[in-house]
N, CA, C and O of each residue as an XYZ file, in Angstrom:
628
protein
N      10.692     31.858     73.478
C       9.881     30.623     72.439
C       9.780     29.377     72.613
O      10.885     28.998     73.002
N       8.933     28.342     72.532
C       8.362     27.478     73.385
C       9.215     26.414     71.769
O       9.528     26.622     70.597
N       9.235     25.359     72.722
C       9.555     24.422     70.952
C       8.482     24.197     70.378
O       8.822     23.577     69.370
N       7.270     24.313     70.369
C       6.222     24.254     69.105
C       6.046     25.208     68.302
O       5.281     25.093     67.344
N       6.741     26.339     68.561
C       6.928     27.192     67.985
C       8.155     27.700     67.220
O       8.209     28.761     66.597
N       9.236     26.698     67.366
C      10.442     26.434     66.548
C       9.945     25.836     65.269
O       8.792     25.448     65.080
N      10.927     25.800     64.415
C      10.914     25.447     62.918
C      11.722     24.249     62.987
O      12.941     24.389     63.091
N      11.238     23.143     62.947
C      12.114     22.153     62.908
C      13.658     21.491     62.083
O      13.757     21.160     60.901
N      14.517     21.459     62.936
C      15.470     21.314     62.135
C      15.571     20.447     60.871
O      14.756     19.525     60.850
N      16.403     20.541     59.797
C      15.853     19.989     58.398
C      17.112     18.905     58.981
O      17.997     19.206     59.782
N      16.901     17.620     58.344
C      17.582     16.343     58.498
C      18.070     16.228     57.133
O      17.453     16.528     56.111
N      19.469     15.672     57.251
C      19.758     15.132     55.776
C      19.086     13.994     55.486
O      18.795     13.180     56.362
N      18.773     13.838     54.196
C      17.842     13.110     53.195
C      16.495     13.466     53.903
O      15.910     12.471     53.475
N      15.678     14.008     54.541
C      14.439     14.017     55.242
C      13.931     14.367     53.689
O      14.853     14.830     53.017
N      12.522     14.231     52.894
C      11.914     14.678     51.963
C      11.382     16.228     52.519
O      11.314     16.636     53.679
N      11.068     16.857     51.356
C      10.555     18.512     51.383
C       9.455     18.438     51.364
O       8.926     17.553     50.692
N       8.662     19.389     52.133
C       7.276     19.224     52.142
C       6.952     19.974     50.953
O       5.824     19.665     50.570
N       7.515     20.859     50.204
C       6.642     21.830     48.871
C       7.130     20.639     47.877
O       8.141     19.938     47.912
N       5.919     20.681     46.885
C       5.607     19.973     45.739
C       6.795     20.596     44.500
O       7.097     21.668     43.975
N       7.272     18.893     44.452
C       8.015     19.343     43.028
C       7.431     20.144     42.139
O       6.205     20.091     42.045
N       8.255     21.139     41.222
C       7.879     21.716     40.273
C       7.630     20.703     39.174
O       8.327     19.706     38.987
N       6.482     21.082     38.408
C       6.201     20.209     37.456
C       7.524     20.253     36.471
O       8.369     21.096     36.771
N       7.741     19.544     35.495
C       8.538     20.259     34.281
C       8.272     21.023     32.854
O       7.388     20.777     32.033
N       9.084     21.815     32.812
C       8.428     22.784     32.242
C       8.866     21.792     30.347
O       9.874     21.176     30.000
N       7.337     22.146     29.476
C       6.942     21.641     28.185
C       7.982     22.898     27.405
O       7.811     24.105     27.571
N       8.747     22.462     26.795
C       9.871     23.297     25.770
C       8.957     23.113     24.241
O       8.675     23.935     23.370
N       8.682     21.747     24.375
C       8.009     22.182     22.981
C       7.122     20.904     23.160
O       7.450     20.157     24.082
N       5.876     20.502     22.282
C       4.894     19.500     22.303
C       5.686     18.531     21.777
O       6.687     18.748     21.096
N       5.045     16.930     22.230
C       5.884     15.634     21.700
C       5.559     15.376     20.440
O       4.811     16.172     19.873
N       5.957     14.431     19.866
C       5.253     13.610     18.506
C       4.392     13.589     18.571
O       3.606     14.277     17.920
N       4.095     12.673     19.505
C       2.509     12.103     19.436
C       1.603     13.153     19.467
O       0.524     13.257     18.883
N       2.274     14.063     20.359
C       0.774     15.385     20.601
C       0.782     16.072     19.259
O      -0.397     16.417     19.181
N       1.385     16.501     18.117
C       1.275     17.058     16.887
C       0.711     16.103     16.162
O      -0.206     16.452     15.418
N       1.159     14.504     16.198
C       0.735     13.804     15.014
C      -0.869     14.075     15.652
O      -1.629     14.758     14.967
N      -1.391     13.481     17.077
C      -2.480     13.307     16.932
C      -3.447     14.774     16.734
O      -4.585     14.708     16.269
N      -3.079     15.535     16.980
C      -3.392     17.458     16.136
C      -3.829     16.783     14.693
O      -4.950     16.452     14.305
N      -2.817     16.714     14.175
C      -2.785     16.898     12.581
C      -3.864     15.456     12.082
O      -4.485     15.564     11.024
N      -4.014     14.077     12.982
C      -4.827     13.213     12.339
C      -6.270     13.920     12.812
O      -7.136     13.935     11.936
N      -6.505     14.317     13.687
C      -7.990     15.107     14.159
C      -8.392     15.911     13.240
O      -9.537     15.930     12.790
N      -7.425     16.669     12.880
C      -7.929     18.040     11.790
C      -8.153     17.182     10.435
O      -9.135     17.291      9.700
N      -7.101     16.343     10.253
C      -7.229     16.011      8.795
C      -8.897     14.857      8.721
O      -9.654     14.832      7.750
N      -9.056     14.157      9.828
C     -10.201     13.622     10.139
C     -11.570     14.484      9.726
O     -12.417     14.409      8.835
N     -11.300     15.378     10.916
C     -12.398     16.561     11.230
C     -12.687     16.884      9.073
O     -13.818     16.723      8.615
N     -11.968     17.139      8.504
C     -12.730     17.938      7.001
C     -12.983     16.578      5.950
O     -13.606     16.654      4.891
N     -12.388     15.399      6.467
C     -12.352     14.750      5.515
C     -14.320     13.595      6.043
O     -15.013     12.802      5.407
N     -14.387     14.045      7.106
C     -15.175     13.442      7.922
C     -16.417     14.247      7.540
O     -17.451     13.621      7.309
N     -16.406     15.695      7.447
C     -17.735     16.238      7.457
C     -18.189     15.835      5.365
O     -19.295     15.851      4.824
N     -16.912     15.556      4.795
C     -17.289     15.470      3.024
C     -18.482     14.135      3.085
O     -19.642     14.167      2.674
N     -17.803     13.076      3.694
C     -18.131     11.446      4.071
C     -19.609     11.895      4.433
O     -20.444     12.182      3.577
N     -19.851     11.923      5.903
C     -21.481     12.151      6.221
C     -21.872     12.925      5.115
O     -23.085     12.736      5.023
N     -21.589     13.533      4.411
C     -22.742     14.383      3.310
C     -22.735     13.926      2.544
O     -23.141     14.571      1.577
N     -22.302     12.499      2.282
C     -23.063     11.456      1.236
C     -23.093     10.496      2.026
O     -22.524      9.521      1.534
N     -23.639     10.251      3.391
C     -24.060      9.368      4.114
C     -23.198      8.352      4.679
O     -23.752      7.474      5.340
N     -22.046      8.317      4.551
C     -20.818      7.830      5.128
C     -19.876      7.925      6.185
O     -19.183      8.930      6.030
N     -19.589      7.305      7.156
C     -18.631      7.527      8.457
C     -17.288      7.419      7.668
O     -17.103      6.663      6.715
N     -16.149      8.500      8.336
C     -14.741      7.887      8.254
C     -14.700      6.238      8.289
O     -14.618      5.516      7.295
N     -14.761      5.896      9.386
C     -14.897      4.339      9.642
C     -15.031      3.466      8.735
O     -14.160      2.649      8.437
N     -16.273      3.570      8.150
C     -16.807      2.880      6.727
C     -16.331      3.060      5.696
O     -16.198      2.172      4.855
N     -15.856      4.656      5.499
C     -15.399      4.408      4.288
C     -13.733      3.580      4.199
O     -13.348      3.087      3.139
N     -13.005      3.548      5.297
C     -12.069      2.547      5.696
C     -12.202      1.221      5.355
O     -11.359      0.598      4.710
N     -13.127      0.820      5.726
C     -13.625     -0.744      5.718
C     -13.390     -1.157      4.543
O     -12.630     -2.072      4.229
N     -14.218     -0.310      3.662
C     -14.871     -0.609      2.105
C     -13.713     -0.500      1.584
O     -13.598     -1.176      0.561
N     -12.380      0.358      2.020
C     -11.010      0.475      1.395
C     -10.297     -0.460      1.597
O      -9.336     -0.641      0.851
N     -10.574     -1.379      2.729
C      -9.706     -2.414      2.935
C     -10.202     -3.721      2.300
O      -9.573     -4.767      2.461
N     -11.507     -3.651      1.465
C     -12.329     -4.802      0.935
C     -12.123     -4.722     -0.454
O     -12.517     -5.635     -1.180
N     -11.390     -3.457     -1.030
C     -11.451     -3.394     -2.503
C     -10.319     -4.544     -3.658
O     -10.141     -4.377     -4.865
N      -9.717     -5.665     -2.769
C      -9.366     -6.574     -3.530
C     -10.486     -7.226     -4.218
O     -10.688     -7.264     -5.432
N     -11.025     -7.618     -3.487
C     -12.119     -8.227     -3.600
C     -11.863     -9.989     -3.223
O     -12.462    -10.956     -3.694
N     -10.702     -9.950     -2.162
C     -10.460    -11.391     -1.599
C     -11.371    -11.693     -0.962
O     -11.804    -12.841     -1.058
N     -12.057    -10.621      0.034
C     -12.822    -10.881      1.012
C     -11.615    -10.553      2.459
O     -10.392    -10.696      2.474
N     -12.627    -10.044      3.640
C     -11.370    -10.241      5.195
C     -12.437    -10.319      5.997
O     -13.508     -9.714      6.040
N     -11.934    -11.200      6.642
C     -12.220    -11.842      8.252
C     -12.834    -10.916      8.844
O     -13.011     -9.905      8.164
N     -13.248    -10.906      9.946
C     -13.604     -9.071     10.901
C     -12.505     -9.039     11.770
O     -12.100     -7.974     12.236
N     -11.712    -10.704     12.163
C     -10.295    -10.409     12.575
C      -9.501     -9.823     11.984
O      -8.813     -8.975     12.552
N      -9.361    -10.104     10.660
C      -8.225     -9.524     10.157
C      -8.624     -7.836     10.196
O      -7.797     -7.038     10.637
N     -10.205     -7.297      9.603
C     -10.310     -6.099      9.094
C      -9.847     -5.429     10.987
O      -8.842     -4.720     11.030
N     -10.323     -5.600     11.863
C     -10.084     -5.237     13.140
C      -8.374     -5.178     13.415
O      -8.167     -4.229     14.170
N      -7.542     -5.629     13.181
C      -6.209     -5.522     13.330
C      -5.486     -4.676     12.066
O      -4.450     -4.024     12.189
N      -6.315     -4.841     10.739
C      -5.316     -3.957      9.799
C      -5.827     -2.764     10.001
O      -4.999     -1.866      9.845
N      -7.339     -2.273     10.414
C      -7.882     -1.230     10.688
C      -7.601     -0.247     11.833
O      -7.610      0.980     11.927
N      -7.349     -1.265     12.662
C      -7.290     -0.739     14.523
C      -8.828     -0.472     15.591
O      -9.066      0.054     16.678
N      -9.641     -1.215     14.472
C     -11.037     -0.656     14.983
C     -11.300     -2.005     16.203
O     -11.012     -3.198     16.113
N     -11.856     -1.355     17.144
C     -12.349     -2.497     18.047
C     -13.505     -3.684     17.720
O     -14.494     -3.342     17.072
N     -13.397     -4.823     18.089
C     -14.285     -5.883     16.897
C     -15.606     -5.544     17.129
O     -16.509     -5.585     16.293
N     -15.729     -5.073     18.758
C     -17.221     -4.827     18.679
C     -18.017     -3.570     17.683
O     -19.105     -3.550     17.108
N     -16.946     -2.616     17.798
C     -17.226     -1.432     17.122
C     -17.629     -1.572     15.619
O     -18.643     -1.102     15.105
N     -16.294     -2.570     14.785
C     -15.942     -3.047     13.726
C     -17.619     -3.699     13.218
O     -18.119     -3.346     12.150
N     -18.190     -4.485     13.991
C     -19.071     -5.580     13.721
C     -20.616     -4.790     13.181
O     -21.373     -5.043     12.244
N     -20.642     -3.645     14.363
C     -21.632     -1.985     13.783
C     -21.334     -1.783     12.122
O     -22.073     -1.653     11.146
N     -20.192     -1.814     12.273
C     -19.724     -0.959     11.037
C     -20.394     -1.850      9.701
O     -21.164     -1.500      8.807
N     -19.769     -3.075      9.986
C     -19.914     -3.905      8.876
C     -21.343     -4.484      8.459
O     -21.649     -4.989      7.378
N     -22.443     -4.210     10.012
C     -23.632     -4.570      9.980
C     -24.401     -3.577      8.846
O     -25.178     -3.855      7.932
N     -23.641     -1.855      9.474
C     -24.567     -0.627      8.456
C     -24.059     -0.931      7.138
O     -24.833     -0.762      6.196
N     -22.873     -1.358      6.906
C     -22.868     -1.337      5.309
C     -23.216     -2.719      4.703
O     -23.025     -2.887      3.499
N     -23.648     -3.582      5.362
C     -24.457     -4.838      4.764
C     -25.671     -4.239      4.316
O     -26.135     -4.278      3.177
N     -26.274     -3.519      5.624
C     -27.760     -3.101      5.447
C     -27.531     -2.199      4.433
O     -28.640     -1.719      4.197
N     -26.791     -1.740      3.764
C     -26.760     -0.410      3.046
C     -26.397     -0.719      1.375
O     -26.275     -0.030      0.362
N     -26.310     -2.056      1.698
C     -25.637     -2.998      0.298
C     -24.391     -2.786      0.053
O     -24.025     -3.486     -0.891
N     -23.700     -2.238      0.410
C     -21.844     -1.912      0.400
C     -21.686     -2.754      0.681
O     -20.548     -2.960      0.260
N     -21.948     -3.472      1.096
C     -20.550     -5.436      1.659
C     -21.921     -6.066      2.034
O     -23.055     -5.760      2.402
N     -20.875     -7.479      1.615
C     -21.594     -8.644      1.889
C     -20.726     -9.363      2.520
O     -19.513     -9.304      2.314
N     -21.551    -10.450      3.730
C     -20.913    -11.341      3.900
C     -20.986    -12.722      3.569
O     -22.028    -13.136      3.061
N     -19.864    -13.639      3.817
C     -19.710    -14.767      3.106
C     -18.895    -15.884      3.946
O     -17.863    -15.691      4.590
N     -19.639    -17.161      3.780
C     -19.139    -18.287      4.662
C     -17.793    -18.549      3.906
O     -18.042    -18.526      2.701
N     -16.653    -18.756      4.102
C     -15.658    -19.287      4.022
C     -15.617    -20.696      2.964
O     -16.608    -21.306      3.365
N     -15.270    -21.179      2.317
C     -15.248    -22.195      1.569
C     -14.690    -23.577      2.066
O     -15.116    -24.730      2.001
N     -13.415    -22.915      2.658
C     -12.565    -24.186      3.097
C     -12.982    -24.117      4.831
O     -12.430    -25.063      5.395
N     -13.615    -23.452      5.590
C     -14.013    -23.093      7.243
C     -14.870    -22.359      7.103
O     -14.912    -21.147      6.888
N     -16.065    -23.603      7.310
C     -17.483    -23.081      7.143
C     -17.401    -22.315      9.032
O     -18.553    -22.072      9.393
N     -16.908    -22.143      9.553
C     -16.765    -21.490     10.745
C     -16.735    -19.824     10.280
O     -17.391    -18.934     10.820
N     -15.890    -19.682      9.252
C     -15.063    -18.206      9.129
C     -15.767    -17.596      8.091
O     -15.814    -18.121      6.979
N     -16.476    -16.241      8.416
C     -17.280    -15.552      7.813
C     -16.680    -14.466      7.195
O     -16.189    -13.725      8.046
N     -16.433    -13.858      5.466
C     -15.525    -12.865      5.633
C     -16.574    -11.690      4.471
O     -17.303    -11.925      3.507
N     -16.271    -10.756      4.993
C     -16.697     -9.326      4.499
C     -16.210     -9.137      3.013
O     -15.005     -9.321      2.836
N     -16.801     -8.872      2.165
C     -16.837     -8.195      0.504
C     -17.316     -7.026      0.216
O     -18.275     -6.627      0.877
N     -16.907     -6.411     -0.568
C     -17.288     -5.013     -1.187
C     -18.211     -5.555     -1.929
O     -17.959     -6.753     -2.066
N     -19.475     -5.137     -2.652
C     -20.660     -5.402     -3.253
C     -20.355     -4.399     -4.682
O     -19.852     -3.284     -4.544
N     -20.700     -4.912     -5.955
C     -21.119     -4.025     -6.863
C     -21.127     -2.650     -6.768
O     -20.259     -1.903     -7.219
N     -22.598     -2.177     -5.888
C     -22.994     -1.199     -5.381
C     -21.869     -0.787     -4.503
O     -21.600      0.391     -4.735
N     -20.915     -1.427     -3.353
C     -19.960     -0.606     -2.665
C     -19.148     -0.180     -3.593
O     -18.997      1.027     -3.784
N     -18.384     -1.293     -4.440
C     -17.287     -0.302     -5.648
C     -17.717      1.049     -6.008
O     -17.108      2.114     -5.907
N     -19.091      0.745     -6.525
C     -19.566      2.452     -7.055
C     -19.580      3.477     -5.826
O     -19.262      4.664     -5.900
N     -19.991      2.823     -4.725
C     -20.361      4.269     -3.996
C     -18.851      4.859     -3.632
O     -18.590      6.040     -3.404
N     -17.538      3.281     -3.633
C     -16.504      4.023     -2.838
C     -15.911      4.820     -3.967
O     -15.313      5.841     -3.630
N     -15.965      4.571     -5.072
C     -15.189      5.713     -6.129
C     -15.543      7.129     -5.838
O     -14.755      8.068     -5.719
N     -16.846      7.148     -5.738
C     -17.347      8.696     -5.380
C     -16.946      9.003     -4.247
O     -17.252     10.137     -3.879
N     -16.134      8.140     -3.288
C     -15.848      8.662     -1.689
C     -14.706      8.629     -1.869
O     -14.149      9.582     -1.324
N     -13.888      7.816     -2.513
C     -12.185      7.838     -2.809
C     -12.017      9.356     -3.907
O     -10.983      9.992     -4.114
N     -13.158      9.569     -4.368
C     -12.496     10.860     -5.166
C     -12.889     12.195     -4.311
O     -12.280     13.247     -4.507
N     -13.769     12.110     -3.508
C     -14.169     13.540     -2.014
C     -12.783     13.165     -1.598
O     -12.027     14.133     -1.680
N     -12.142     11.946     -1.131
C     -10.952     12.164     -0.201
C      -9.604     12.596     -0.809
O      -8.738     13.274     -0.256
N      -9.587     11.965     -2.321
C      -8.958     12.280     -3.088
C      -8.658     13.967     -2.990
O      -7.507     14.397     -2.915
N      -9.729     14.758     -3.001
C      -9.924     16.256     -3.109
C      -9.518     16.513     -1.960
O      -8.542     17.241     -1.779
N     -10.238     15.927     -0.923
C      -9.557     16.790      0.331
C      -7.868     16.547      0.442
O      -7.090     17.455      0.736
N      -7.574     15.547      0.231
C      -5.577     15.246      0.426
C      -5.230     16.191     -0.802
O      -4.014     16.340     -0.925
N      -5.671     16.579     -1.342
C      -4.960     17.604     -2.424
C      -4.988     19.153     -2.012
O      -4.038     19.930     -2.103
N      -6.265     19.437     -1.544
C      -6.542     20.370     -1.070
C      -5.775     21.066      0.242
O      -5.588     22.271      0.406
N      -5.289     19.717      1.338
C      -4.662     20.030      2.436
C      -3.062     20.245      1.918
O      -2.426     21.239      2.271
N      -2.485     19.199      1.042
C      -1.590     19.635      0.389
C      -1.237     20.659     -0.481
O      -0.077     21.013     -0.694
N      -2.440     21.234     -1.089
C      -1.967     22.649     -1.754
C      -1.915     23.585     -0.486
O      -0.984     24.375     -0.330
N      -2.521     23.515      0.040
C      -2.778     24.788      1.478
C      -1.183     24.815      2.028
O      -0.657     25.910      2.229
N      -0.370     23.458      2.283
C       0.573     22.909      2.918
C       1.746     23.680      1.983
O       2.861     23.992      2.403
N       1.240     23.915      0.622
C       2.417     24.411     -0.469
C       3.001     23.181     -0.177
O       4.091     23.719      0.020
N       3.237     22.017      0.022
C       4.256     21.250     -0.483
C       3.524     19.575     -0.193
O       2.483     19.454      0.453
N       4.156     18.567     -0.697
C       3.818     17.446     -0.341
C       4.844     16.708      0.678
O       4.578     15.534      0.935
N       5.661     17.117      1.109
C       6.704     16.776      1.807
C       5.776     16.701      3.095
O       4.745     17.368      3.184
N       6.254     15.776      4.156
C       5.247     15.642      5.373
C       5.232     17.318      6.277
O       4.319     17.972      6.780
N       6.919     17.569      6.133
C       6.965     18.201      7.506
C       6.355     19.594      7.383
O       5.780     19.844      8.442
N       6.257     20.521      6.586
C       5.332     21.748      6.189
C       3.804     21.294      6.434
O       3.002     22.091      6.921
N       3.452     20.053      6.098
C       2.400     19.607      6.454
C       1.781     19.476      7.628
O       0.615     19.797      7.856
N       2.683     18.925      8.511
C       2.565     18.545      9.898
C       2.311     19.515     10.637
O       1.496     19.591     11.556
N       3.274     20.547     10.085
C       3.211     22.157     10.725
C       2.352     23.043     10.264
O       2.277     24.070     10.939
N       1.517     22.958      9.102
C       0.210     23.430      8.992
C      -0.950     22.692      9.372
O      -1.997     23.235      9.019
N      -1.075     21.605      9.993
C      -2.209     20.961     10.395
C      -2.049     20.982     11.977
O      -2.972     20.694     12.739
N      -0.578     21.415     12.449
C      -0.818     21.485     13.899
C      -0.977     23.079     14.247
O      -1.285     23.491     15.366
N      -0.791     23.673     13.432
C      -0.995     25.188     14.068
C      -2.142     25.576     14.527
O      -3.222     25.098     14.181
N      -1.940     26.676     15.524
C      -3.692     26.442     15.914
C      -4.369     27.867     15.503
O      -5.579     28.040     15.648
């Protein structure tokens, strides 16, 4: 046998040439289950809201403005976890539809706040009714108000 045909001797501490086996996935992580649940919930409600000419994020913004105090774009972005640029487009669309209006702050003229209009309040009442019906249907399908069975129902394939 020639030297090149012999297998090299294993040296202590040398790295193995074989790739390490991927860790077995015993069960999904909580983040995976919650992501699936959130997407399924959102998909159902999104379809109902879109039939009414509203997006899920537009509805969320309108709900954040219900107290009539108004919110700055920064406050809305932080509260709703929507990037500022996306939020600006959402508020622009809501303002164009007449559901939201902007106002300059009385104390800080540089600060602009968004407010729900009367028309927006009326619209939100209808949209909230759709959301409540969707929520009730999901809870009924799960047979429980408890989030455990609810999450199991939503994450089943």
